[in-house]
C-alpha positions in Angstrom: 109.2 115.9 170.2 109.7 118.2 167.2 108.9 116.4 164.0 111.3 116.6 161.0 110.7 116.2 157.3 110.3 112.5 156.6 112.7 110.4 154.4 109.9 108.2 153.4 106.1 108.6 153.3 103.8 105.6 153.5 100.3 105.9 152.2 97.3 103.9 153.4 95.6 102.4 150.4 91.8 101.8 150.7 89.9 105.1 150.8 93.1 107.1 151.2 94.7 106.4 147.8 92.0 104.3 146.0 88.4 105.3 145.6 86.3 102.4 146.6 83.3 103.5 144.5 83.5 100.4 142.2 83.0 98.1 145.3 80.0 100.2 146.5 78.5 100.0 142.9 79.0 96.2 142.9 76.9 95.9 146.0 74.2 98.0 144.2 74.5 95.8 141.1 73.7 92.8 143.3 70.7 94.3 144.9 72.3 95.8 148.1 71.8 99.5 149.0 74.9 101.6 148.6 74.1 103.0 152.1 75.2 99.7 153.6 78.7 100.0 152.2 80.2 102.1 155.1 78.9 99.5 157.6 80.4 96.6 155.5 83.7 98.3 155.2 83.8 99.2 159.0 82.8 95.7 159.9 85.6 94.4 157.7 88.1 96.6 159.6 86.7 95.5 163.0 87.1 91.8 162.1 90.7 92.4 161.2 91.4 94.5 164.2 89.9 92.0 166.6 91.9 89.1 165.1 95.1 91.0 165.5 94.4 92.0 169.1 93.3 88.5 169.9 96.4 86.9 168.4 94.9 85.5 165.3 94.8 86.7 161.7 92.7 86.6 158.5 93.2 88.1 155.1 91.4 91.3 154.2 89.3 89.5 151.6 88.1 86.9 154.2 87.3 89.7 156.6 85.3 91.5 153.8 83.5 88.3 153.0 82.7 87.8 156.6 81.2 91.3 156.8 79.0 90.5 153.8 77.9 87.2 155.4 76.9 89.2 158.5 75.2 92.1 156.9 73.7 90.8 153.6 72.0 87.8 152.3 74.2 87.5 149.2 75.3 84.0 148.1 79.0 83.2 148.0 79.4 83.8 144.2 77.9 87.3 144.5 80.1 88.1 147.5 83.1 87.0 145.6 82.1 89.2 142.6 81.8 92.2 144.9 85.2 91.6 146.5 86.7 91.2 143.0 85.9 94.9 142.4 88.7 96.0 144.8 91.0 95.1 141.9 89.2 97.7 139.7 89.6 100.7 141.8 91.5 103.9 140.9 93.2 106.9 142.7 91.3 109.8 144.0 91.9 113.1 142.2 94.3 114.5 144.9 96.6 111.5 144.8 98.7 112.4 141.7 99.5 116.0 142.8 100.4 114.8 146.2 102.8 112.2 145.0 104.3 114.5 142.6 104.8 117.1 145.3 106.7 114.6 147.5 108.7 113.3 144.5 109.8 116.9 143.7 110.9 117.3 147.3 113.1 114.1 147.1 110.9 112.1 149.6 110.5 108.5 148.9 106.9 107.1 148.7 105.5 103.6 149.5 102.1 102.3 150.2 101.1 100.4 153.4 98.1 98.3 153.6 96.6 95.3 155.2 94.9 94.5 151.9 96.0 91.9 149.4 99.2 92.3 147.6 98.7 93.6 144.0 95.6 95.7 144.7 97.5 99.0 145.3 99.9 98.3 142.5 97.0 97.7 140.0 95.1 100.8 141.2 98.2 103.1 141.0 99.0 101.8 137.5 95.4 102.4 136.4 95.8 106.0 137.6 99.2 106.5 135.9 101.1 107.2 139.1 102.8 103.9 139.7 106.2 105.4 138.8 105.9 107.8 141.8 105.7 104.9 144.3 108.9 103.0 145.3 107.2 99.8 146.5 103.9 98.6 147.9 103.8 96.9 151.3 101.2 94.6 152.5 101.1 93.6 156.2 99.9 90.2 155.0 103.6 89.5 155.0 103.7 89.6 158.9 100.0 88.5 159.4 99.0 91.6 161.2 96.6 94.5 160.7 97.2 98.1 161.2 97.0 99.9 163.8 99.2 97.3 165.5 102.5 98.8 166.3 104.4 96.0 164.8 103.0 96.8 161.3 104.4 100.4 161.3 107.8 99.3 162.7 108.0 96.5 160.1 107.4 99.0 157.4 110.2 101.3 158.7 112.5 98.3 158.7 111.6 97.4 155.2 112.3 101.0 154.1 115.6 101.0 156.0 114.7 104.0 158.1 114.2 104.7 161.7 110.5 105.2 162.7 110.9 109.0 163.1 112.0 109.2 159.5 108.8 107.5 158.2 105.5 109.2 157.9 102.1 107.5 157.5 99.4 109.4 155.6 95.8 108.3 155.9 92.1 109.5 155.8 91.4 107.3 158.9 92.3 108.8 162.3 92.8 105.4 163.8 95.6 104.6 161.4 97.4 108.0 162.0 97.0 107.5 165.8 98.6 104.0 165.5 101.5 105.2 163.4 102.2 108.2 165.8 102.1 105.8 168.8 104.7 103.7 167.0 107.0 106.7 166.6 106.1 107.7 163.1 105.1 111.1 161.8 101.3 111.2 161.2 99.5 112.9 158.4 95.7 113.0 158.4 93.4 114.1 155.6 89.9 115.2 156.3 88.6 113.9 153.0 86.6 111.0 154.5 86.0 111.6 158.2 85.7 115.5 158.1 86.8 115.8 161.7 89.7 114.1 163.5 88.6 111.8 166.3 89.1 113.7 169.5 89.8 110.5 171.5 93.1 110.0 169.5 96.3 112.0 169.6 96.1 115.0 167.3 97.9 114.5 163.9 101.3 116.0 163.4 100.1 117.3 160.0 96.6 117.5 158.7 94.8 119.0 155.7 91.5 118.9 153.8 93.2 116.7 151.1 96.3 114.7 150.4 97.9 117.6 148.7 97.6 119.7 151.8 99.0 117.0 153.9 101.9 116.5 151.6 102.6 120.2 151.7 102.6 120.0 155.5 105.1 117.2 155.5 107.4 118.9 153.0 107.3 122.0 155.2 108.6 120.3 158.3 112.3 121.2 159.1 114.9 118.9 157.7 116.7 116.5 160.1 119.8 118.1 161.6 
């Protein structure tokens, strides 16, 4: 199927739009090696994924706390303090120019996360780019985690577009793969993973950073 220029672009939040360095630093501040952060974040995602597949659900914060319980000896108060730092994150440098490029092309922008409502909004406001985002969507509303198909279809419905007119942009290959399997256009940035996972479908659009991905989406032929 030939992909066309999306009407709406949904951006993943954690690591894609928002730099999680403050959360990593919070671990260090509480005596945990910064090198453990990738394992904690991956365990958080794995917990959420497993719950969705098994037919249960938990909040992102609860999954993150579970990962800290499993991988560290931090007491509850310290774990809560680390989790609170998600609310203090800011956008990566490539976010503003990517959002501006899409806005100039007349493409609507939303965020799509399984994180807590309010985190994306606060981070975007801190980076001065909130005005470039139409709305922020959290799949907490439907009690499911990406890459479940239902999350992407729900987002398309909320944005009042068919799946083919919605693009999902992320720095995680699993997220882009899930979106494409649900009928969306996928845009993957190599900023975090360096190479796209070969076990997943190739992304429709890819680039070294979000600006390159946005340019690729804008360059797709218009519908009709």
